[in-house]
DRENMARVEX-141361 format. One record per atom (N, C-alpha, C): residue number from 1; atom name; z, x, y. Coordinates in steps of 0.001 Angstrom, whole numbers, plus 524288, in hexadecimal, padded with zeros to 5 digits. Layout:
residues N
 seq atom     Z     X     Y
 NUM   CA     Z     X     Y
...
***
This chain:
residues 91
 seq atom     Z     X     Y
   1    N 7FFCE 80289 7F9BB
   1   CA 7FEA6 8014A 7FFD0
   1    C 7FEA5 80369 804A0
   2    N 7FE3A 802DA 807E5
   2   CA 7FBCC 804A4 80D7F
   2    C 80115 80482 810D3
   3    N 8034F 80892 8130D
   3   CA 806F5 807E3 8164B
   3    C 804B7 80419 81BFE
   4    N 80795 80364 81F1C
   4   CA 806C5 7FEAE 822F8
   4    C 80753 80411 8278E
   5    N 803CF 803F5 829A2
   5   CA 8018D 806D0 82EE2
   5    C 80745 80645 8335A
   6    N 8063D 80AB6 835D2
   6   CA 80A22 80912 83A2D
   6    C 806B3 807F6 83EB3
   7    N 80974 80587 84286
   7   CA 8054D 8030F 8462A
   7    C 808A5 8055A 84D01
   8    N 80604 805CF 85018
   8   CA 8087A 806A5 85503
   8    C 80596 8058E 85897
   9    N 80773 8025E 85D07
   9   CA 8037D 7FFA3 86166
   9    C 800DF 8047B 862EE
  10    N 7FC9D 8040A 86635
  10   CA 7FA98 8075B 869B4
  10    C 7FD51 80A56 86D83
  11    N 80017 807C0 8704B
  11   CA 8044D 80838 873CF
  11    C 807C0 80B8C 872AC
  12    N 80983 80C32 86DEC
  12   CA 80D2F 80F49 86CAB
  12    C 80AF7 81432 86B70
  13    N 806B5 813D7 869BB
  13   CA 8027E 8192E 86896
  13    C 80165 81AE8 86D54
  14    N 8009F 8199A 871B7
  14   CA 7FF65 81ACC 87675
  14    C 80699 81E8C 8785C
  15    N 8091E 81B32 87858
  15   CA 80E76 81E16 87B26
  15    C 810A4 8229C 877BD
  16    N 80F80 82394 871D0
  16   CA 80FE0 825D0 86F9C
  16    C 80D0E 829E4 86A8E
  17    N 80802 82A8C 86D34
  17   CA 805A0 82ABE 86A14
  17    C 806AC 83139 864FC
  18    N 80813 8356F 86741
  18   CA 808C5 838FE 863EB
  18    C 80ECF 8369F 85FA4
  19    N 81165 833D8 862A6
  19   CA 815E4 8320E 85DBA
  19    C 81304 82F5B 85A1A
  20    N 80FB5 82BE8 85B9B
  20   CA 80B7F 82984 85857
  20    C 808E9 82D52 8542F
  21    N 80822 83116 8550D
  21   CA 804EA 83528 85192
  21    C 80891 836D4 84EE5
  22    N 80C22 83A02 8515C
  22   CA 80FD4 83B0E 84D77
  22    C 8116F 837DE 847CA
  23    N 8135D 831B2 848DB
  23   CA 8131D 82DE6 845F4
  23    C 80F8C 82DE0 842B1
  24    N 80BB3 82C33 84384
  24   CA 807E6 82CD4 840C1
  24    C 80581 8301B 83D8C
  25    N 80764 8353D 83F2C
  25   CA 805D0 83A3E 83BDC
  25    C 80A11 83AA5 838E5
  26    N 810F4 8396B 83925
  26   CA 8141B 839E0 835A8
  26    C 812CC 835B8 8312A
  27    N 8113B 831C0 832AD
  27   CA 81010 82D70 82E34
  27    C 80D0E 82D1A 82B0D
  28    N 80749 831B2 82D86
  28   CA 803B5 82FB1 82A1E
  28    C 80195 82A4D 829D0
  29    N 8030D 827E1 82B5B
  29   CA 7FF22 8220B 82AE4
  29    C 7FDDE 8211B 82F6F
  30    N 7FA49 81BEF 82F1E
  30   CA 7F721 81B4D 8334F
  30    C 7F9DC 81815 837D4
  31    N 7F940 81816 83C4D
  31   CA 7FBB2 8141A 84025
  31    C 7F77C 810BF 84287
  32    N 7F917 80C32 8427A
  32   CA 7F52F 80783 84571
  32    C 7F746 807B8 84B3B
  33    N 7F2B8 80767 84DE2
  33   CA 7F3DC 807F1 853A3
  33    C 7F23D 802B0 85634
  34    N 7F727 7FF79 856E2
  34   CA 7F433 7F991 859CD
  34    C 7F33A 7F93A 85F90
  35    N 7F056 7F3E6 86053
  35   CA 7EF98 7F49A 86702
  35    C 7EE9F 7EF5A 86738
  36    N 7F212 7ED83 869CF
  36   CA 7F379 7E6C0 86AC5
  36    C 7F4C5 7E354 8665F
  37    N 7F839 7E738 86203
  37   CA 7F949 7E40C 85D16
  37    C 7F4E6 7E4D2 85976
  38    N 7F0C2 7E796 859E1
  38   CA 7ED5D 7E8B5 85530
  38    C 7EC2A 7EDD7 85309
  39    N 7EA30 7EEC5 84FEE
  39   CA 7E906 7F3EE 84D2C
  39    C 7E4BC 7F55D 850F3
  40    N 7E456 7FA08 85342
  40   CA 7DFEC 7FC0E 855C9
  40    C 7DF0C 8025B 8523C
  41    N 7E25F 8045F 85197
  41   CA 7E015 8097E 85003
  41    C 7E35E 80BB2 84A5E
  42    N 7E285 80F45 8477A
  42   CA 7E5A2 812D1 843BB
  42    C 7E6F2 81762 845B0
  43    N 7EB42 818CA 84635
  43   CA 7EBBE 81F6B 846B3
  43    C 7EB59 821D4 8403D
  44    N 7EB66 8263F 83FA1
  44   CA 7EBDA 8282B 83A68
  44    C 7EC0E 82EA4 83D11
  45    N 7F038 8313A 839C6
  45   CA 7F097 83695 83949
  45    C 7EB4E 83ABF 838CA
  46    N 7E955 83D36 83B3E
  46   CA 7E580 84197 83A66
  46    C 7E433 842F2 831E0
  47    N 7E79D 842E2 830E9
  47   CA 7E82C 8447D 82BBC
  47    C 7E58B 83F3A 82987
  48    N 7E82D 83AE2 82886
  48   CA 7E68C 8358B 8264D
  48    C 7DFE0 835F3 8297B
  49    N 7DFD2 8364B 82E0E
  49   CA 7D9F6 8354F 82F84
  49    C 7D727 838B8 82CA4
  50    N 7D7E1 83CD6 82B8D
  50   CA 7D45F 84223 82994
  50    C 7D38D 84098 82379
  51    N 7D687 83E25 82011
  51   CA 7D84F 83C56 81B6F
  51    C 7D451 83702 81B25
  52    N 7D4E6 8347B 81E32
  52   CA 7D078 82F8A 81E6E
  52    C 7CA2E 8305C 82098
  53    N 7CA26 834B0 8230A
  53   CA 7C407 836A2 82286
  53    C 7C30A 838F8 81F0D
  54    N 7C659 83B60 81D01
  54   CA 7C33E 83E8D 81853
  54    C 7C22A 839C4 812D0
  55    N 7C5EC 83588 8126F
  55   CA 7C493 83289 81037
  55    C 7BF60 82EBF 810C4
  56    N 7BFC8 82D1D 8141A
  56   CA 7BA27 82B0D 8157B
  56    C 7B419 82EA1 814EA
  57    N 7B6C5 8336D 816E0
  57   CA 7B368 83671 814CF
  57    C 7AEB7 83629 80E0F
  58    N 7B4F3 837E9 80B77
  58   CA 7B310 8363B 80513
  58    C 7B104 83094 8036C
  59    N 7B39E 82D45 807D3
  59   CA 7B1BF 827E4 80751
  59    C 7AB21 8287F 807AB
  60    N 7AB60 8299D 80C87
  60   CA 7A53E 828FF 80E0C
  60    C 7A143 82AB0 8096C
  61    N 7A2AD 82FBA 80849
  61   CA 7A056 832F3 804E3
  61    C 79F2A 830C4 7FF42
  62    N 7A33B 82DB1 7FE68
  62   CA 7A337 82A49 7F911
  62    C 79E07 82664 7F965
  63    N 7A010 8230C 7FCBA
  63   CA 79BC6 81F69 7FDDC
  63    C 796B1 820E3 7FE3E
  64    N 794BE 825ED 80182
  64   CA 7914A 827BB 8009C
  64    C 78E14 82942 7FBBE
  65    N 79153 82BA6 7F8F7
  65   CA 79025 82C70 7F290
  65    C 78E21 82747 7F05F
  66    N 791B7 82472 7F0D9
  66   CA 790B4 81F8C 7EEB8
  66    C 78BBE 81C50 7EFB3
  67    N 78A27 81DA1 7F478
  67   CA 78502 81BDE 7F75A
  67    C 77F4A 81DF7 7F5BB
  68    N 78180 82397 7F57F
  68   CA 77DBF 827E2 7F22E
  68    C 77D38 82512 7EC8E
  69    N 77F92 82527 7EA7C
  69   CA 78119 82484 7E332
  69    C 77C67 81EF0 7E3D1
  70    N 77E2D 81AD7 7E6CB
  70   CA 77BC8 8164B 7E69A
  70    C 7753E 8171F 7E795
  71    N 774A0 81B7C 7EBC1
  71   CA 76DF6 81BA3 7ED30
  71    C 76C0A 81FAC 7E9E1
  72    N 76E48 821BF 7E53D
  72   CA 76C95 823F7 7E1D4
  72    C 76E05 82AD3 7E3E8
  73    N 76FEF 82BE2 7E7DB
  73   CA 77072 82FE6 7E924
  73    C 776C4 8324B 7E75C
  74    N 77593 83873 7E914
  74   CA 77AF1 83A90 7E9F7
  74    C 77C0C 83FD9 7E8A2
  75    N 78247 84174 7E7F2
  75   CA 78197 8479C 7E78D
  75    C 78410 8488B 7E150
  76    N 78342 84E85 7E118
  76   CA 78599 85021 7DC73
  76    C 78B4E 8500D 7DC2D
  77    N 78E4F 84D6F 7D7C4
  77   CA 793DF 84E18 7D71F
  77    C 79737 85373 7D90F
  78    N 79470 85665 7D7BE
  78   CA 79880 85B7D 7D966
  78    C 7968B 85BEB 7E1A1
  79    N 792B9 85AED 7E298
  79   CA 7927D 85B71 7E8C2
  79    C 795A6 8568E 7EA02
  80    N 79605 852A7 7E85E
  80   CA 79B37 84E87 7EAFB
  80    C 7A0C6 8507C 7E8FB
  81    N 7A0AB 852FA 7E432
  81   CA 7A751 8558C 7E3C3
  81    C 7A7EB 8588E 7E75B
  82    N 7A329 85C7B 7E8CE
  82   CA 7A4D1 861D8 7EC2C
  82    C 7A752 85F44 7F252
  83    N 7A2CC 85B6B 7F480
  83   CA 7A3E2 8590E 7F9DD
  83    C 7AA57 855A5 7F8D6
  84    N 7AA81 8538B 7F591
  84   CA 7AF47 8514F 7F56A
  84    C 7B331 854B1 7F5C6
  85    N 7B31E 85A6C 7F2AA
  85   CA 7B76E 85DAC 7F2FF
  85    C 7B799 85F6F 7F84E
  86    N 7B388 85FA2 7FC2E
  86   CA 7B2F2 861AD 7FF95
  86    C 7B659 85F29 80386
  87    N 7B486 859B7 802BE
  87   CA 7B951 853D2 806EE
  87    C 7BEB8 855FA 805DE
  88    N 7BEB5 855A5 8012F
  88   CA 7C4CC 85582 800F2
  88    C 7C750 859D9 80170
  89    N 7C4F8 85ED7 801A6
  89   CA 7C6E7 86447 8031C
  89    C 7C8CC 864D7 807D7
  90    N 7C640 86092 80BAA
  90   CA 7C6A2 861FD 81148
  90    C 7CA4F 85C7C 8125E
  91    N 7CECC 85C72 80E60
  91   CA 7D25C 8583E 8105B
  91    C 7D753 85B61 81303
***
């Protein structure tokens, strides 16, 4: 079960941005910023952002591979594994 994200009004963020960033980095959890009582943005620490970007890159490559397979194109397994190893090594 996913944790309920912390929520902070944009006015609190404006008043104590440094403290909010400390809290964000300490908790390692996303922080939902609200404006006029509605969710307006989500703040995440840089590590979580970078991890998400790496995961999205891998998912895009997998989707591309699926499209290539359906189209009768593709790459050798050794090439795909080498590329995956390189992506994982840059973690």
